[in-house]
Jmol script that loads the backbone (N, CA, C; Angstrom):
load data "model"
ATOM      1  N   MET A   1       0.813  -1.103  -0.102  1.00  0.00           N
ATOM      2  CA  MET A   1       0.062  -0.034   0.094  1.00  0.00           C
ATOM      3  C   MET A   1       0.837   1.302  -0.037  1.00  0.00           C
ATOM      4  N   ASN A   2       0.404   2.244  -0.767  1.00  0.00           N
ATOM      5  CA  ASN A   2       1.159   3.505  -0.554  1.00  0.00           C
ATOM      6  C   ASN A   2       0.288   4.682   0.138  1.00  0.00           C
ATOM      7  N   GLU A   3       1.001   5.433   0.652  1.00  0.00           N
ATOM      8  CA  GLU A   3       0.511   6.434   1.386  1.00  0.00           C
ATOM      9  C   GLU A   3       0.476   7.745   0.322  1.00  0.00           C
ATOM     10  N   ALA A   4      -0.753   8.222   0.335  1.00  0.00           N
ATOM     11  CA  ALA A   4      -0.891   9.687  -0.489  1.00  0.00           C
ATOM     12  C   ALA A   4      -1.872  10.420   0.239  1.00  0.00           C
ATOM     13  N   ARG A   5      -1.529  11.014   1.443  1.00  0.00           N
ATOM     14  CA  ARG A   5      -2.637  11.714   2.205  1.00  0.00           C
ATOM     15  C   ARG A   5      -2.523  13.125   1.938  1.00  0.00           C
ATOM     16  N   GLY A   6      -3.601  13.936   1.825  1.00  0.00           N
ATOM     17  CA  GLY A   6      -3.533  15.317   1.387  1.00  0.00           C
ATOM     18  C   GLY A   6      -2.852  15.700   0.215  1.00  0.00           C
ATOM     19  N   GLY A   7      -2.954  14.909  -0.914  1.00  0.00           N
ATOM     20  CA  GLY A   7      -2.206  15.353  -2.300  1.00  0.00           C
ATOM     21  C   GLY A   7      -0.802  15.319  -2.260  1.00  0.00           C
ATOM     22  N   SER A   8      -0.188  14.753  -1.089  1.00  0.00           N
ATOM     23  CA  SER A   8       1.193  14.499  -0.994  1.00  0.00           C
ATOM     24  C   SER A   8       1.882  13.926  -2.142  1.00  0.00           C
ATOM     25  N   MET A   9       2.994  14.429  -2.675  1.00  0.00           N
ATOM     26  CA  MET A   9       3.779  13.748  -3.661  1.00  0.00           C
ATOM     27  C   MET A   9       4.847  12.810  -3.267  1.00  0.00           C
ATOM     28  N   PHE A  10       5.044  12.775  -1.916  1.00  0.00           N
ATOM     29  CA  PHE A  10       5.963  11.957  -1.272  1.00  0.00           C
ATOM     30  C   PHE A  10       5.184  10.628  -1.030  1.00  0.00           C
ATOM     31  N   LEU A  11       5.220   9.862  -1.703  1.00  0.00           N
ATOM     32  CA  LEU A  11       4.531   8.635  -1.484  1.00  0.00           C
ATOM     33  C   LEU A  11       5.476   7.626  -0.716  1.00  0.00           C
ATOM     34  N   GLY A  12       4.970   6.829   0.269  1.00  0.00           N
ATOM     35  CA  GLY A  12       5.537   6.088   1.279  1.00  0.00           C
ATOM     36  C   GLY A  12       4.865   4.756   1.510  1.00  0.00           C
ATOM     37  N   ARG A  13       5.544   3.685   2.208  1.00  0.00           N
ATOM     38  CA  ARG A  13       4.748   2.541   2.609  1.00  0.00           C
ATOM     39  C   ARG A  13       3.814   2.864   3.574  1.00  0.00           C
ATOM     40  N   ASP A  14       2.652   2.214   3.652  1.00  0.00           N
ATOM     41  CA  ASP A  14       1.692   2.517   4.734  1.00  0.00           C
ATOM     42  C   ASP A  14       1.235   0.961   5.188  1.00  0.00           C
ATOM     43  N   HIS A  15       0.394   1.255   6.249  1.00  0.00           N
ATOM     44  CA  HIS A  15       0.070  -0.315   6.815  1.00  0.00           C
ATOM     45  C   HIS A  15      -1.194  -0.680   5.944  1.00  0.00           C
ATOM     46  N   HIS A  16      -1.242  -1.983   5.737  1.00  0.00           N
ATOM     47  CA  HIS A  16      -2.263  -2.482   4.935  1.00  0.00           C
ATOM     48  C   HIS A  16      -3.545  -2.612   5.742  1.00  0.00           C
ATOM     49  N   PRO A  17      -4.737  -2.197   5.180  1.00  0.00           N
ATOM     50  CA  PRO A  17      -5.907  -2.261   5.867  1.00  0.00           C
ATOM     51  C   PRO A  17      -6.686  -3.256   6.285  1.00  0.00           C
ATOM     52  N   HIS A  18      -6.306  -4.450   5.664  1.00  0.00           N
ATOM     53  CA  HIS A  18      -7.274  -5.669   5.815  1.00  0.00           C
ATOM     54  C   HIS A  18      -6.376  -7.072   6.009  1.00  0.00           C
ATOM     55  N   CYS A  19      -5.055  -7.164   5.525  1.00  0.00           N
ATOM     56  CA  CYS A  19      -4.277  -8.154   5.946  1.00  0.00           C
ATOM     57  C   CYS A  19      -3.045  -7.866   6.473  1.00  0.00           C
ATOM     58  N   PHE A  20      -2.637  -8.992   7.303  1.00  0.00           N
ATOM     59  CA  PHE A  20      -1.281  -8.897   7.915  1.00  0.00           C
ATOM     60  C   PHE A  20      -0.523 -10.233   7.733  1.00  0.00           C
ATOM     61  N   THR A  21       0.647 -10.218   8.246  1.00  0.00           N
ATOM     62  CA  THR A  21       1.490 -11.295   8.387  1.00  0.00           C
ATOM     63  C   THR A  21       2.153 -11.563   9.631  1.00  0.00           C
ATOM     64  N   ILE A  22       2.231 -12.543  10.284  1.00  0.00           N
ATOM     65  CA  ILE A  22       2.787 -12.872  11.659  1.00  0.00           C
ATOM     66  C   ILE A  22       3.777 -14.229  11.453  1.00  0.00           C
ATOM     67  N   TRP A  23       4.601 -14.316  12.153  1.00  0.00           N
ATOM     68  CA  TRP A  23       5.621 -15.436  12.252  1.00  0.00           C
ATOM     69  C   TRP A  23       5.530 -15.973  13.632  1.00  0.00           C
ATOM     70  N   MET A  24       5.155 -17.076  14.007  1.00  0.00           N
ATOM     71  CA  MET A  24       5.042 -17.685  15.403  1.00  0.00           C
ATOM     72  C   MET A  24       5.670 -18.887  15.449  1.00  0.00           C
ATOM     73  N   ALA A  25       6.315 -19.216  16.521  1.00  0.00           N
ATOM     74  CA  ALA A  25       6.977 -20.704  16.605  1.00  0.00           C
ATOM     75  C   ALA A  25       6.941 -20.991  18.135  1.00  0.00           C
ATOM     76  N   GLY A  26       6.747 -22.336  18.310  1.00  0.00           N
ATOM     77  CA  GLY A  26       6.838 -22.822  19.583  1.00  0.00           C
ATOM     78  C   GLY A  26       5.453 -22.572  20.396  1.00  0.00           C
ATOM     79  N   GLY A  27       5.705 -23.142  21.668  1.00  0.00           N
ATOM     80  CA  GLY A  27       4.345 -22.549  22.650  1.00  0.00           C
ATOM     81  C   GLY A  27       3.077 -23.141  22.332  1.00  0.00           C
ATOM     82  N   GLY A  28       3.073 -24.183  21.404  1.00  0.00           N
ATOM     83  CA  GLY A  28       1.825 -24.667  21.188  1.00  0.00           C
ATOM     84  C   GLY A  28       1.211 -24.531  19.806  1.00  0.00           C
ATOM     85  N   ILE A  29       2.095 -23.794  18.922  1.00  0.00           N
ATOM     86  CA  ILE A  29       1.723 -23.676  17.588  1.00  0.00           C
ATOM     87  C   ILE A  29       2.119 -24.768  16.780  1.00  0.00           C
ATOM     88  N   GLN A  30       1.262 -25.087  15.775  1.00  0.00           N
ATOM     89  CA  GLN A  30       1.521 -26.418  14.849  1.00  0.00           C
ATOM     90  C   GLN A  30       2.772 -25.889  14.059  1.00  0.00           C
ATOM     91  N   ARG A  31       3.625 -26.935  13.693  1.00  0.00           N
ATOM     92  CA  ARG A  31       4.705 -26.688  13.021  1.00  0.00           C
ATOM     93  C   ARG A  31       4.430 -26.533  11.576  1.00  0.00           C
ATOM     94  N   GLY A  32       4.976 -25.599  10.860  1.00  0.00           N
ATOM     95  CA  GLY A  32       5.072 -25.623   9.496  1.00  0.00           C
ATOM     96  C   GLY A  32       3.641 -25.204   8.806  1.00  0.00           C
ATOM     97  N   ILE A  33       2.813 -24.715   9.561  1.00  0.00           N
ATOM     98  CA  ILE A  33       1.503 -24.272   9.274  1.00  0.00           C
ATOM     99  C   ILE A  33       1.298 -22.963   8.525  1.00  0.00           C
ATOM    100  N   VAL A  34       0.587 -22.636   7.425  1.00  0.00           N
ATOM    101  CA  VAL A  34       0.301 -21.316   6.958  1.00  0.00           C
ATOM    102  C   VAL A  34      -1.305 -21.403   7.057  1.00  0.00           C
ATOM    103  N   TYR A  35      -1.597 -20.251   7.665  1.00  0.00           N
ATOM    104  CA  TYR A  35      -3.185 -20.233   8.260  1.00  0.00           C
ATOM    105  C   TYR A  35      -3.647 -18.900   7.376  1.00  0.00           C
ATOM    106  N   GLY A  36      -4.629 -19.151   6.532  1.00  0.00           N
ATOM    107  CA  GLY A  36      -5.278 -17.982   5.883  1.00  0.00           C
ATOM    108  C   GLY A  36      -4.734 -17.715   4.574  1.00  0.00           C
ATOM    109  N   GLU A  37      -5.438 -17.043   3.703  1.00  0.00           N
ATOM    110  CA  GLU A  37      -5.092 -16.594   2.486  1.00  0.00           C
ATOM    111  C   GLU A  37      -5.538 -15.219   1.987  1.00  0.00           C
ATOM    112  N   THR A  38      -4.872 -14.617   1.029  1.00  0.00           N
ATOM    113  CA  THR A  38      -5.393 -13.356   0.495  1.00  0.00           C
ATOM    114  C   THR A  38      -5.820 -13.624  -0.993  1.00  0.00           C
ATOM    115  N   ASP A  39      -6.339 -12.707  -1.645  1.00  0.00           N
ATOM    116  CA  ASP A  39      -6.582 -12.753  -3.018  1.00  0.00           C
ATOM    117  C   ASP A  39      -5.090 -12.632  -3.753  1.00  0.00           C
ATOM    118  N   GLU A  40      -5.361 -12.643  -5.018  1.00  0.00           N
ATOM    119  CA  GLU A  40      -4.184 -12.631  -5.864  1.00  0.00           C
ATOM    120  C   GLU A  40      -3.359 -11.400  -5.696  1.00  0.00           C
ATOM    121  N   LEU A  41      -4.131 -10.243  -5.186  1.00  0.00           N
ATOM    122  CA  LEU A  41      -3.421  -9.121  -5.082  1.00  0.00           C
ATOM    123  C   LEU A  41      -2.693  -8.899  -3.686  1.00  0.00           C
ATOM    124  N   GLY A  42      -3.214  -9.627  -2.879  1.00  0.00           N
ATOM    125  CA  GLY A  42      -2.833  -9.663  -1.335  1.00  0.00           C
ATOM    126  C   GLY A  42      -3.623  -8.440  -0.761  1.00  0.00           C
ATOM    127  N   TYR A  43      -4.880  -7.990  -1.255  1.00  0.00           N
ATOM    128  CA  TYR A  43      -5.521  -6.907  -0.767  1.00  0.00           C
ATOM    129  C   TYR A  43      -6.541  -7.366   0.259  1.00  0.00           C
ATOM    130  N   SER A  44      -7.211  -8.438  -0.040  1.00  0.00           N
ATOM    131  CA  SER A  44      -8.572  -8.828   0.665  1.00  0.00           C
ATOM    132  C   SER A  44      -8.224 -10.235   1.297  1.00  0.00           C
ATOM    133  N   VAL A  45      -8.808 -10.458   2.322  1.00  0.00           N
ATOM    134  CA  VAL A  45      -8.629 -11.973   2.893  1.00  0.00           C
ATOM    135  C   VAL A  45      -9.441 -12.853   1.992  1.00  0.00           C
ATOM    136  N   ALA A  46      -8.916 -13.990   1.650  1.00  0.00           N
ATOM    137  CA  ALA A  46      -9.933 -14.841   0.683  1.00  0.00           C
ATOM    138  C   ALA A  46     -10.342 -16.164   1.611  1.00  0.00           C
ATOM    139  N   LYS A  47      -9.503 -16.447   2.624  1.00  0.00           N
ATOM    140  CA  LYS A  47      -9.713 -17.754   3.407  1.00  0.00           C
ATOM    141  C   LYS A  47      -9.175 -17.526   4.960  1.00  0.00           C
ATOM    142  N   ASP A  48     -10.046 -18.076   5.816  1.00  0.00           N
ATOM    143  CA  ASP A  48      -9.697 -18.180   7.118  1.00  0.00           C
ATOM    144  C   ASP A  48      -9.179 -16.720   7.860  1.00  0.00           C
ATOM    145  N   LYS A  49     -10.121 -15.978   7.882  1.00  0.00           N
ATOM    146  CA  LYS A  49      -9.984 -14.519   8.372  1.00  0.00           C
ATOM    147  C   LYS A  49      -9.719 -14.575   9.731  1.00  0.00           C
ATOM    148  N   VAL A  50      -8.824 -13.882  10.350  1.00  0.00           N
ATOM    149  CA  VAL A  50      -8.565 -13.774  11.775  1.00  0.00           C
ATOM    150  C   VAL A  50      -8.525 -12.376  12.305  1.00  0.00           C
ATOM    151  N   SER A  51      -9.421 -11.992  13.451  1.00  0.00           N
ATOM    152  CA  SER A  51      -9.145 -10.658  13.674  1.00  0.00           C
ATOM    153  C   SER A  51      -7.893 -10.420  14.775  1.00  0.00           C
ATOM    154  N   VAL A  52      -7.673  -9.283  14.926  1.00  0.00           N
ATOM    155  CA  VAL A  52      -6.465  -8.964  15.936  1.00  0.00           C
ATOM    156  C   VAL A  52      -7.007  -9.404  17.252  1.00  0.00           C
ATOM    157  N   ARG A  53      -8.123  -9.190  17.542  1.00  0.00           N
ATOM    158  CA  ARG A  53      -8.736  -9.633  19.009  1.00  0.00           C
ATOM    159  C   ARG A  53      -8.638 -11.165  19.109  1.00  0.00           C
ATOM    160  N   ASP A  54      -8.995 -11.892  18.051  1.00  0.00           N
ATOM    161  CA  ASP A  54      -8.768 -13.461  18.329  1.00  0.00           C
ATOM    162  C   ASP A  54      -7.369 -13.836  18.259  1.00  0.00           C
ATOM    163  N   LEU A  55      -6.623 -13.207  17.553  1.00  0.00           N
ATOM    164  CA  LEU A  55      -5.056 -13.633  17.624  1.00  0.00           C
ATOM    165  C   LEU A  55      -4.472 -13.198  19.021  1.00  0.00           C
ATOM    166  N   GLN A  56      -4.879 -12.044  19.634  1.00  0.00           N
ATOM    167  CA  GLN A  56      -4.517 -11.615  21.041  1.00  0.00           C
ATOM    168  C   GLN A  56      -5.044 -12.780  22.025  1.00  0.00           C
ATOM    169  N   THR A  57      -6.098 -13.147  21.683  1.00  0.00           N
ATOM    170  CA  THR A  57      -6.815 -14.258  22.719  1.00  0.00           C
ATOM    171  C   THR A  57      -6.153 -15.385  22.629  1.00  0.00           C
ATOM    172  N   THR A  58      -5.640 -15.818  21.496  1.00  0.00           N
ATOM    173  CA  THR A  58      -4.777 -17.055  21.223  1.00  0.00           C
ATOM    174  C   THR A  58      -3.502 -17.043  21.684  1.00  0.00           C
ATOM    175  N   ILE A  59      -2.998 -15.890  21.540  1.00  0.00           N
ATOM    176  CA  ILE A  59      -1.591 -15.677  22.093  1.00  0.00           C
ATOM    177  C   ILE A  59      -1.513 -15.741  23.624  1.00  0.00           C
ATOM    178  N   LEU A  60      -2.539 -15.072  24.040  1.00  0.00           N
ATOM    179  CA  LEU A  60      -2.643 -15.048  25.730  1.00  0.00           C
ATOM    180  C   LEU A  60      -2.976 -16.531  26.236  1.00  0.00           C
ATOM    181  N   HIS A  61      -3.915 -17.242  25.459  1.00  0.00           N
ATOM    182  CA  HIS A  61      -4.268 -18.600  25.824  1.00  0.00           C
ATOM    183  C   HIS A  61      -2.802 -19.451  25.803  1.00  0.00           C
ATOM    184  N   LEU A  62      -1.871 -19.317  24.863  1.00  0.00           N
ATOM    185  CA  LEU A  62      -0.792 -20.091  24.894  1.00  0.00           C
ATOM    186  C   LEU A  62       0.215 -19.620  25.859  1.00  0.00           C
ATOM    187  N   MET A  63       0.002 -18.398  26.430  1.00  0.00           N
ATOM    188  CA  MET A  63       0.787 -18.177  27.552  1.00  0.00           C
ATOM    189  C   MET A  63       0.114 -18.342  28.924  1.00  0.00           C
ATOM    190  N   GLY A  64      -0.971 -19.126  28.853  1.00  0.00           N
ATOM    191  CA  GLY A  64      -1.612 -19.573  30.209  1.00  0.00           C
ATOM    192  C   GLY A  64      -2.569 -18.793  30.665  1.00  0.00           C
ATOM    193  N   LEU A  65      -2.986 -17.633  29.979  1.00  0.00           N
ATOM    194  CA  LEU A  65      -3.723 -16.641  30.422  1.00  0.00           C
ATOM    195  C   LEU A  65      -5.062 -16.658  29.766  1.00  0.00           C
ATOM    196  N   ASP A  66      -6.152 -16.232  30.586  1.00  0.00           N
ATOM    197  CA  ASP A  66      -7.662 -16.277  29.978  1.00  0.00           C
ATOM    198  C   ASP A  66      -7.818 -14.880  29.703  1.00  0.00           C
ATOM    199  N   ALA A  67      -7.766 -14.614  28.366  1.00  0.00           N
ATOM    200  CA  ALA A  67      -8.000 -13.123  27.848  1.00  0.00           C
ATOM    201  C   ALA A  67      -9.271 -12.427  28.396  1.00  0.00           C
ATOM    202  N   HIS A  68     -10.335 -13.269  28.752  1.00  0.00           N
ATOM    203  CA  HIS A  68     -11.593 -12.821  29.146  1.00  0.00           C
ATOM    204  C   HIS A  68     -11.590 -12.373  30.598  1.00  0.00           C
ATOM    205  N   GLN A  69     -10.676 -12.937  31.476  1.00  0.00           N
ATOM    206  CA  GLN A  69     -10.378 -12.599  32.846  1.00  0.00           C
ATOM    207  C   GLN A  69      -9.485 -11.674  33.036  1.00  0.00           C
ATOM    208  N   LEU A  70      -8.387 -11.660  32.205  1.00  0.00           N
ATOM    209  CA  LEU A  70      -7.280 -10.856  32.658  1.00  0.00           C
ATOM    210  C   LEU A  70      -7.683  -9.519  32.445  1.00  0.00           C
ATOM    211  N   SER A  71      -7.382  -8.419  33.570  1.00  0.00           N
ATOM    212  CA  SER A  71      -7.675  -7.262  33.244  1.00  0.00           C
ATOM    213  C   SER A  71      -6.564  -6.367  34.157  1.00  0.00           C
ATOM    214  N   TYR A  72      -6.511  -5.034  33.810  1.00  0.00           N
ATOM    215  CA  TYR A  72      -5.712  -4.219  34.398  1.00  0.00           C
ATOM    216  C   TYR A  72      -6.347  -2.901  34.674  1.00  0.00           C
ATOM    217  N   ARG A  73      -5.931  -2.087  35.722  1.00  0.00           N
ATOM    218  CA  ARG A  73      -6.530  -0.999  36.127  1.00  0.00           C
ATOM    219  C   ARG A  73      -5.836   0.003  35.299  1.00  0.00           C
ATOM    220  N   PHE A  74      -6.792   1.047  34.778  1.00  0.00           N
ATOM    221  CA  PHE A  74      -6.178   2.170  33.860  1.00  0.00           C
ATOM    222  C   PHE A  74      -7.134   3.330  33.985  1.00  0.00           C
ATOM    223  N   GLN A  75      -6.818   4.526  34.568  1.00  0.00           N
ATOM    224  CA  GLN A  75      -7.611   5.575  34.608  1.00  0.00           C
ATOM    225  C   GLN A  75      -9.062   5.258  35.406  1.00  0.00           C
ATOM    226  N   GLY A  76      -9.016   4.569  36.273  1.00  0.00           N
ATOM    227  CA  GLY A  76     -10.088   4.124  37.228  1.00  0.00           C
ATOM    228  C   GLY A  76     -11.038   3.008  36.719  1.00  0.00           C
ATOM    229  N   LEU A  77     -10.602   2.616  35.426  1.00  0.00           N
ATOM    230  CA  LEU A  77     -11.681   1.439  34.962  1.00  0.00           C
ATOM    231  C   LEU A  77     -10.733   0.111  34.723  1.00  0.00           C
ATOM    232  N   ASN A  78     -11.280  -0.933  34.717  1.00  0.00           N
ATOM    233  CA  ASN A  78     -10.657  -2.254  34.550  1.00  0.00           C
ATOM    234  C   ASN A  78     -10.655  -2.281  32.982  1.00  0.00           C
ATOM    235  N   GLN A  79      -9.539  -2.653  32.544  1.00  0.00           N
ATOM    236  CA  GLN A  79      -9.428  -2.679  31.043  1.00  0.00           C
ATOM    237  C   GLN A  79      -8.686  -4.167  30.731  1.00  0.00           C
ATOM    238  N   ARG A  80      -9.051  -4.595  29.346  1.00  0.00           N
ATOM    239  CA  ARG A  80      -8.666  -5.977  29.031  1.00  0.00           C
ATOM    240  C   ARG A  80      -7.900  -5.539  27.643  1.00  0.00           C
ATOM    241  N   LEU A  81      -6.998  -6.486  27.621  1.00  0.00           N
ATOM    242  CA  LEU A  81      -5.944  -6.497  26.365  1.00  0.00           C
ATOM    243  C   LEU A  81      -6.586  -6.811  24.927  1.00  0.00           C
ATOM    244  N   ILE A  82      -8.042  -7.203  24.999  1.00  0.00           N
ATOM    245  CA  ILE A  82      -8.608  -7.592  23.785  1.00  0.00           C
ATOM    246  C   ILE A  82      -9.819  -6.744  23.833  1.00  0.00           C
ATOM    247  N   GLY A  83      -9.918  -5.919  24.646  1.00  0.00           N
ATOM    248  CA  GLY A  83     -11.083  -4.817  24.479  1.00  0.00           C
ATOM    249  C   GLY A  83     -12.357  -4.996  25.399  1.00  0.00           C
ATOM    250  N   PRO A  84     -13.321  -4.196  25.335  1.00  0.00           N
ATOM    251  CA  PRO A  84     -14.378  -4.293  26.204  1.00  0.00           C
ATOM    252  C   PRO A  84     -15.384  -5.416  25.831  1.00  0.00           C
ATOM    253  N   ALA A  85     -15.484  -5.728  24.590  1.00  0.00           N
ATOM    254  CA  ALA A  85     -16.442  -6.830  24.045  1.00  0.00           C
ATOM    255  C   ALA A  85     -16.193  -8.072  24.394  1.00  0.00           C
ATOM    256  N   GLU A  86     -17.181  -8.874  24.624  1.00  0.00           N
ATOM    257  CA  GLU A  86     -17.129 -10.255  24.915  1.00  0.00           C
ATOM    258  C   GLU A  86     -16.670 -11.182  24.048  1.00  0.00           C
ATOM    259  N   GLU A  87     -16.214 -10.622  22.941  1.00  0.00           N
ATOM    260  CA  GLU A  87     -15.692 -11.358  21.797  1.00  0.00           C
ATOM    261  C   GLU A  87     -14.126 -11.640  22.095  1.00  0.00           C
ATOM    262  N   GLY A  88     -13.590 -12.602  21.184  1.00  0.00           N
ATOM    263  CA  GLY A  88     -12.201 -12.925  21.263  1.00  0.00           C
ATOM    264  C   GLY A  88     -12.264 -14.468  21.357  1.00  0.00           C
ATOM    265  N   GLU A  89     -12.237 -15.263  20.305  1.00  0.00           N
ATOM    266  CA  GLU A  89     -12.200 -16.578  20.151  1.00  0.00           C
ATOM    267  C   GLU A  89     -10.761 -17.108  19.899  1.00  0.00           C
ATOM    268  N   LEU A  90     -10.537 -18.304  20.373  1.00  0.00           N
ATOM    269  CA  LEU A  90      -9.261 -19.071  19.959  1.00  0.00           C
ATOM    270  C   LEU A  90      -9.325 -19.235  18.537  1.00  0.00           C
ATOM    271  N   VAL A  91      -8.023 -19.089  17.918  1.00  0.00           N
ATOM    272  CA  VAL A  91      -7.844 -19.633  16.606  1.00  0.00           C
ATOM    273  C   VAL A  91      -7.363 -20.974  16.732  1.00  0.00           C
ATOM    274  N   ARG A  92      -8.187 -22.082  16.618  1.00  0.00           N
ATOM    275  CA  ARG A  92      -7.851 -23.308  16.925  1.00  0.00           C
ATOM    276  C   ARG A  92      -7.247 -24.086  15.809  1.00  0.00           C
ATOM    277  N   GLY A  93      -7.405 -23.526  14.656  1.00  0.00           N
ATOM    278  CA  GLY A  93      -6.583 -23.923  13.424  1.00  0.00           C
ATOM    279  C   GLY A  93      -5.069 -23.989  13.424  1.00  0.00           C
ATOM    280  N   ILE A  94      -4.458 -23.150  14.501  1.00  0.00           N
ATOM    281  CA  ILE A  94      -3.151 -22.994  14.417  1.00  0.00           C
ATOM    282  C   ILE A  94      -2.534 -23.734  15.785  1.00  0.00           C
ATOM    283  N   LEU A  95      -3.401 -24.228  16.638  1.00  0.00           N
ATOM    284  CA  LEU A  95      -3.006 -24.921  17.818  1.00  0.00           C
ATOM    285  C   LEU A  95      -2.576 -26.333  17.610  1.00  0.00           C
ATOM    286  N   VAL A  96      -1.755 -26.730  18.379  1.00  0.00           N
ATOM    287  CA  VAL A  96      -1.146 -28.122  18.340  1.00  0.00           C
ATOM    288  C   VAL A  96      -2.451 -29.127  18.999  1.00  0.00           C
TER     289      VAL A  96
END
end "model"
wireframe off; spacefill off
backbone 0.3
color backbone group
């Protein structure tokens, strides 16, 4: 993706709005797995979409923590790493 904000002529690399790549190893992750696919251009998710919240829930699970119970106090409120919603499912397709 290229960044072109406010008519700028200085185009740079920007963050992709829909797809990302992460490399994980050990700790209960299946060996040699590739999970999910994009379209031919790498622009849209074509298969096995994973939200950031679900990925965070899975990583916390692998660390032995329950993402729905784990909270921390910030500005007088209990906050969770996966946000306030009751969402956040494990990505079972990557677990051993």
